[in-house]
Steps between C-alpha positions, in 0.01 A plus 500: 500500500294389206643428158287445192634285219348521155579185309551298818390171326795524262855389563651832611199605691481174680868520605459865596206405726718232671777755549247748650358246739857415620529871584172499692291692255122451472468383134207609283479326167326723238365268229252468220165325583599197291847452648590149623572555864578130546840601357578696821339267759830493691462875582316680770333809336198725467338479161388810311339482164609761242599530134769713348247585225257645757621825660243503783572151607878573525444803718261307731739210520790724616310673770665459848820350354840629600695352209392369163706299243380455146643166373247483218622755256341444158693323226384369158406138468314416180537729196294815499533840330770714664258788565277258692795370709611859573151608610461200737844559651435877544164456668614216732803701608294815548243323710779353721644852540152647575445228765835584676423873492131487592540240775799696637734206511826584673734304261435317182705275266462439133673193373637577154713320247867534404404535132452877568879531532662552159806277451816654648766451236768607751422265787221364722141611479408731787212706636618825335453382140211654322358536150519868406146480374232236448665204328446475125466119518148367434561210745204520735680363800778765483252784441256414778781447755661828396165678536430373852853571614472854365164546676640379827796738485287801394247452772772452762655830388163659582487361852370142470676280759602244240809290456585288190641152558639312203577131553720322244394175337327319785471124576333334785198327646134604449544580129155371413465673160789416448694821414880498491487141630352394168862469373581252783177303437557482126868404519429232760228360285736506200269733303767757403662414167727799498578820691622856441826615649468792749633649821293489810487576872286241690379506862311261733140620557544487872802722481324735255202532740727582794669770289167641381378523861820686588441733209147567622620563857821700432510613138497864401181606328535517121813291498548166327669210675629198305446188710758260356648158544783383274611607160480202268372405150225309341744230404611458867136503625408225246811306584420505871142407442602202284738388779228519763236334286748242379421559129735551208640847440335686219750529213323724257487878507317746280580861416289772669373625164376152422315489834340833418388370162354180650317700769356746249381221276330320791335822617368582155354146483341537840354840415349367183380161606521495880554148639808438720684820615857530364758273661758774444327825586632851424526551879743202520698631203524842660636346823756312289599805302539750782670281760821615655719458805388716789660701780329438842730728705238773557269256683789369696618846611159668563284206607746253641385232249711218380373163350541190707461229237689432175328475162535125510337486838208712364459271195514192730227638728281590202558158335409313820181709536401444133567131541287473817215698333496279190634758251796275423447139387 
């Protein structure tokens, strides 16, 4: 069987391709023309060029595939107007959906973000949590993730064979950008003067990929599946990173509201004068603000998924990879 992976040159997509090869799938990497395929030189795959901004290319790239996983869901990076962010997210998600429908893919997976789950004041975050309507927040990361999650659910209700997989905070190898691994890199390089307290669930990228593949294979269409590791906190993640990197523990903390103020100031400066993108983006602040402990029991019961590695193992593997690749001095 053939599985197409959008975002296969990224951390999660790379690990998903490895998991798929171990299960004897023929892997097709769907990538932009300018993607750096040297990042996935360890894989055996068929290359198909497409762009989530180009509807026709997505349909052509999915032709003849049995399964497709979208590990490249849009998220804001540098500051842009909210309307522009929403338009980009809507079009990219629609073109992915059109590709699945027009190419008659049997099963598809959209990889979403746990920020779409409102905080559960009475316990752990779970798949049933929903905003009653579009969030009022102007945070672009929350709004675009909510939009794409909503589009996935609505289209599944109308017959699209689509499952939603939501990995928690993910650490591991192949984080070239880096994404979540930026925290490990910066802490190890002693470039984090202070941090914001917050609850988290963190998972090893290899475990997350295995869970996402199970969701793609076994998940019920239109359902979300949280792919989790261990419930922890930012403080514990930083503490473990400091121990592994053998650097001093960060002593200072800052309130969330102060982090929001710093982020907003940096983004206004970038919007007006350009230069270096904000070190503390609104996306990072949103992740900090909306973090919570998560309940992974649904994936365990319906998919048979359980994580193999601890958070400290995941951080250790990510740290070793960053060190080897020269991200850490």
